[in-house]
C-alpha positions as CSV (number, residue, x, y, z in Angstrom):
1,M,118.8,111.7,125.3
2,N,120.5,114.0,122.9
3,L,119.7,116.1,119.8
4,D,120.8,113.3,117.3
5,R,118.5,110.8,118.9
6,T,115.6,113.3,119.0
7,Q,116.2,114.1,115.3
8,A,116.3,110.5,114.4
9,Y,113.0,109.9,116.2
10,G,111.5,112.8,114.2
11,R,112.6,111.3,110.9
12,V,111.0,108.0,111.9
13,V,107.7,109.8,112.7
14,N,107.9,111.7,109.4
15,T,108.5,108.5,107.5
16,L,105.5,106.9,109.1
17,D,103.3,110.0,108.4
18,D,104.5,110.4,104.8
19,L,104.9,106.8,103.7
20,G,103.2,104.6,106.3
21,P,99.6,104.6,105.1
22,A,100.7,103.8,101.5
23,K,103.6,101.5,102.0
24,L,103.1,99.9,105.4
25,L,100.3,97.9,106.9
26,P,98.9,99.2,110.2
27,G,100.7,96.5,112.2
28,E,104.0,97.3,110.5
29,Q,103.6,101.0,111.3
30,D,102.9,100.0,114.9
31,R,106.1,97.8,115.1
32,I,108.3,100.6,113.8
33,R,106.7,103.2,116.1
34,D,107.0,100.8,119.1
35,A,110.7,100.2,118.3
36,A,111.5,103.9,118.0
37,D,109.7,104.6,121.3
38,T,111.5,101.7,123.0
39,L,114.9,102.8,121.7
40,I,114.4,106.5,122.7
41,F,113.4,105.4,126.2
42,A,115.4,102.2,126.6
43,A,116.3,101.5,130.1
44,T,118.7,98.7,129.2
45,P,120.9,97.8,126.2
46,E,119.0,94.5,125.9
47,E,115.7,96.4,125.4
48,A,117.4,98.4,122.7
49,R,118.7,95.3,121.0
50,V,115.4,93.5,121.0
51,A,113.6,96.6,119.5
52,A,116.2,97.0,116.8
53,A,116.2,93.3,115.9
54,D,112.4,93.5,115.3
55,V,112.7,96.4,112.9
56,E,115.6,94.7,111.1
57,E,113.4,91.7,110.6
58,L,110.6,93.8,109.3
59,V,112.9,95.8,107.0
60,E,114.3,92.6,105.5
61,H,110.7,91.4,104.8
62,L,109.8,94.7,103.2
63,V,112.8,94.5,100.8
64,A,112.4,90.8,100.1
65,S,108.7,91.3,99.2
66,G,109.7,94.1,96.8
67,R,107.6,96.7,98.7
68,W,110.6,98.8,99.7
69,T,113.9,99.4,98.0
70,D,117.1,98.5,99.8
71,E,118.1,102.2,100.0
72,R,114.8,103.4,101.5
73,A,114.7,100.5,104.0
74,Q,118.2,101.2,105.1
75,E,117.4,104.8,105.7
76,L,114.5,103.8,107.9
77,L,116.6,101.3,109.7
78,D,119.4,103.9,110.3
79,D,116.8,106.3,111.6
80,V,115.3,103.8,114.0
81,R,118.7,102.7,115.2
82,G,119.6,106.4,115.7
83,C,116.8,106.7,118.3
84,G,118.7,104.3,120.6
85,P,121.3,104.8,123.2
86,L,123.8,102.6,121.4
87,A,125.5,103.1,118.1
88,P,124.9,100.9,116.2
89,V,122.3,98.6,117.9
90,G,122.0,95.1,116.7
């Protein structure tokens, strides 16, 4: 664990607090939070890859459906990836 990962985790939590209720369904919020938790505490690189892949899939859906912009979705994805032990994961 290091400061960069901790700060990335904080940005994910802030995004969920600020935008989550208006822009994400409860299950989507849970997926993002679960992925960030998994990445911050990942015991293996495979765990990190699976968590990152799930968020990548969700972000693609959010952009394709027009609910999020590419830019905002990429920021979230970068922050979630930043929680992990690998750079970049996925």
